[in-house]
C-alpha positions, -999 to 999 in steps of 0.1 A, spaced: 0 0 0 13 34 -9 22 60 16 -8 82 17 -8 99 51 28 105 61 22 115 97 1 85 104 27 62 88 55 78 108 36 74 141 27 38 134 63 30 126 75 45 159 48 27 179 34 59 193 19 93 182 32 114 210 45 148 199 83 151 195 101 181 210 125 196 185 154 219 193 154 255 180 186 246 162 169 219 141 137 238 136 157 268 123 180 248 100 173 252 63 165 223 40 197 218 20 182 200 -10 196 169 -27 233 160 -26 253 141 -52 284 120 -49 310 128 -77 339 104 -77 357 108 -110 373 143 -108 405 144 -130 386 152 -162 362 174 -143 390 196 -132 409 196 -165 380 202 -189 358 232 -184 330 217 -205 328 188 -181 324 212 -152 296 230 -170 279 197 -179 280 187 -142 266 221 -130 239 221 -157 229 186 -147 228 195 -111 206 225 -117 182 206 -140 178 178 -114 175 199 -83 209 191 -69 222 217 -45 252 199 -28 281 182 -45 305 159 -27 335 158 -50 365 134 -47 396 153 -37 433 142 -39 461 154 -17 498 150 -16 512 126 9 531 143 38 568 138 38 577 134 75 615 138 70 609 172 54 580 181 77 560 188 46 522 189 53 498 174 28 484 198 2 454 197 -22 467 187 -56 458 208 -86 449 237 -63 444 263 -91 420 241 -110 400 235 -78 398 272 -71 384 278 -106 358 249 -102 347 260 -68 342 296 -79 322 284 -109 301 260 -87 294 286 -61 283 310 -88 258 283 -99 244 281 -63 261 248 -54 275 238 -20 307 218 -25 324 194 0 357 176 -4 350 139 -7 372 110 1 371 75 17 387 42 22 378 14 47 414 13 60 411 50 71 392 36 101 423 19 115 444 38 140 475 29 120 460 48 90 445 78 106 473 101 94 459 99 59 423 112 65 437 137 91 461 149 65 432 153 40 413 174 65 443 196 72 450 200 35 414 213 30 418 237 59 451 250 45 436 253 10 407 274 23 430 297 42 449 305 11 418 309 -12 393 338 -15 358 330 -1 342 320 -34 370 295 -41 368 276 -8 354 242 1 322 244 21 328 211 39 344 177 42 325 145 35 341 111 44 328 77 30 350 53 50 328 22 55 349 2 80 325 -28 78 342 -37 45 373 -48 64 376 -85 75 380 -74 111 343 -66 111 334 -103 110 344 -109 146 327 -92 176 358 -80 194 375 -70 162 344 -51 152 342 -31 184 378 -22 183 375 -11 147 344 10 155 363 26 184 392 36 162 369 49 136 350 71 161 382 84 175 392 95 140 359 112 134 362 131 167 397 142 159 387 155 125 360 174 142 384 189 167 408 200 139 381 216 117 357 230 143 369 265 140 371 265 102 334 268 94 334 235 74 303 213 73 315 179 84 295 149 72 300 111 69 283 81 53 268 52 73 249 21 62 212 20 71 216 -13 91 241 0 117 213 13 139 189 -16 134 186 -43 160 205 -76 155 181 -104 165 211 -126 175 224 -102 201 194 -79 209 217 -50 204 222 -28 173 245 -42 146 271 -14 153 269 -11 191 301 2 206 312 18 238 329 52 231 337 79 255 319 60 283 286 56 264 273 25 247 250 29 217 250 25 180 280 40 162 255 60 141 243 78 172 279 84 183 286 100 149 257 124 153 273 137 184 306 145 165 296 155 130 272 180 115 253 153 96 252 117 85 241 103 52 222 70 56 232 48 27 196 35 24 201 15 -8 166 3 -15 143 12 -45 109 10 -28 94 34 -3 71 9 13 75 -25 30 94 -38 60 127 -34 41 118 -3 22 133 33 23 109 45 50 111 15 73 149 15 72 153 52 81 125 59 106 143 48 138 174 69 130 154 100 121 134 97 153 166 93 173 182 123 157 151 144 165 153 133 201 190 142 203 183 176 188 216 177 170 230 164 137 210 162 105 203 131 84 203 127 46 189 96 30 211 82 3 199 60 -26 217 41 -53 214 45 -91 243 23 -103 237 -10 -120 246 -39 -97 262 -64 -120 270 -101 -111 305 -107 -99 324 -139 -99 343 -142 -66 372 -166 -59 374 -172 -22 401 -186 1 387 -212 25 393 -190 55 401 -193 92 378 -197 122 362 -163 129 376 -163 164 411 -165 149 406 -137 124 417 -107 146 451 -122 153 457 -132 117 446 -98 104 467 -77 128 494 -58 110 485 -73 76 469 -42 59 496 -44 32 482 -77 21 447 -62 18 457 -39 -10 427 -23 -27 405 -33 3 373 -24 -16 381 -54 -39 383 -78 -10 350 -97 -5 340 -115 26 316 -144 32 310 -155 68 294 -190 69 288 -188 107 320 -206 116 347 -195 92 354 -162 74 363 -166 37 381 -138 19 381 -135 -18 385 -112 -48 365 -106 -79 378 -121 -111 368 -112 -147 351 -136 -170 384 -142 -188 404 -147 -157 377 -169 -142 378 -192 -172 415 -193 -172 415 -201 -135 390 -229 -140 412 -245 -166 443 -244 -145 455 -208 -151 471 -186 -125 448 -170 -99 449 -132 -93 480 -122 -73 460 -107 -45 441 -140 -40 474 -158 -37 485 -133 -11 453 -138 8 457 -176 6 493 -175 19 482 -156 49 448 -169 57 444 -201 36 443 -238 43 463 -262 22 456 -295 39 428 -319 29 419 -334 62 384 -345 70 380 -315 92 389 -291 64 368 -309 38 338 -307 62 344 -269 66 346 -266 28 313 -285 24 297 -263 50 308 -231 32 295 -244 -2 262 -253 14 257 -219 30 265 -201 -2 241 -224 -21 214 -216 3 217 -178 -2 196 -164 -30 223 -139 -40 250 -166 -46 250 -190 -75 273 -214 -95 291 -223 -62 319 -248 -66 351 -260 -50 380 -243 -67 416 -249 -55 441 -220 -55 474 -230 -70 506 -213 -58 534 -226 -80 560 -204 -64 556 -222 -31 545 -254 -46 512 -255 -26 476 -256 -34 451 -239 -11 415 -248 -6 392 -224 -24 356 -218 -35 343 -199 -65 308 -184 -67 289 -158 -86 273 -130 -65 243 -112 -79 232 -83 -58 195 -80 -50 175 -60 -75 161 -39 -46 194 -22 -39 193 2 -69 169 22 -90 188 11 -121 166 -21 -120 133 -2 -119 111 9 -149 112 45 -161 96 70 -137 96 47 -107 125 65 -90 106 98 -89 75 82 -75 92 61 -48 113 90 -37 84 113 -36 64 89 -14 94 84 9 102 121 11 67 129 22 73 108 53 108 119 59 97 155 60 78 150 92 112 148 109 131 179 119 165 162 114 158 153 78 178 174 52 169 157 19 182 130 -3 216 120 -16 221 103 -50 249 78 -56 265 87 -79 268 114 -107 279 91 -135 253 64 -128 225 89 -122 233 107 -155 235 74 -173 198 69 -165 191 98 -187 155 106 -193 144 76 -172 143 97 -141 124 129 -144 135 156 -119 99 161 -108 69 138 -103 32 145 -107 6 137 -81 2 144 -44 37 132 -35 57 155 -57 95 154 -60 96 192 -66 107 199 -30 127 167 -28 151 175 -56 155 212 -50 
């Protein structure tokens, strides 16, 4: 059933219709409009026509905030050289042009390993580089904020409870330190979080990202709201309604943010096509052994966004995507990807004991039982250099169609977002939508009109 009476729906989802007390700060804060992730910036900075294309697209689709990928130099400790924004003159020109077009622009960056204490120097350096850049630039050529998309749950440490809590603690410490270093600079500081962090884990009765930080135990998302200006909920669903829809997944956080009276919430949606991936996994270690094995091994996890994780409830299996050609070659005895061999050497199992074969069979059965996994098979990982063969599993992962609007018919995105937005606007902490990302959203072309007709209009939503 479609969302028809937003306030009633909101009350029903919260389990009560008692009025909520909003802080003057939240009530007085303006709606910021829709935000857009922009990741591919080299050509954007180098080609003026690409800049104008982006700004025209943003204007035509009601975008008011751009999160644009930034690059900085690496600090050279021996020379006491602080990091700097690279291509600074081009950035000043782009920022001046974007501000003239009415855009708000934040420096965007992110990597799962930034959450680790051993890697904090990199994101802290990025924040310092933005601050230094702004100090040297005239007001129209300055960044308006910093936006981090770090996603620590993509690291293998997340799979084990103690490792997860330690990881979250280090991540929150980073967030608090960035806030401290940028507080006096007038920068809007925002971060991305997955929608499921604040949801209750049936197995534990606690939230999925519960952590004790600065003496308080609560969801990491709520901790973040106490240290940043706003969070963007990566609510990657393509329907407003239902128990796993846009509305249901966002209600608790919006209500909590209203009660806290600080921090705003954007609702992020996905427009990129989710294509099947063939993943080649190392038969991994017991989940309780994972933290010790991972410790100090970040070098092995190069390109951490490429590392895929499957937890079968007993063991944690790490793998990497392989192309169709590489997959076929591997199946016929060709060499596996180097990163997979590195993972196998550190985490893999070479023996073929009954215990290991039983674990392998359990992993295959668990994947076979998951609707998102197919073509599951045992696939050994040869390592000719060390003359060993590690136990491995190959499977094809096909993301659920509900994660992205790229799978919906023309016009559905505007309608679903209009329905969801009508509910979200009953919360004072709501600041609009965020679209991931520019290239994918633009590729949808005329399929997604900037406005929808009917009672639930997207006019206000995309402005």
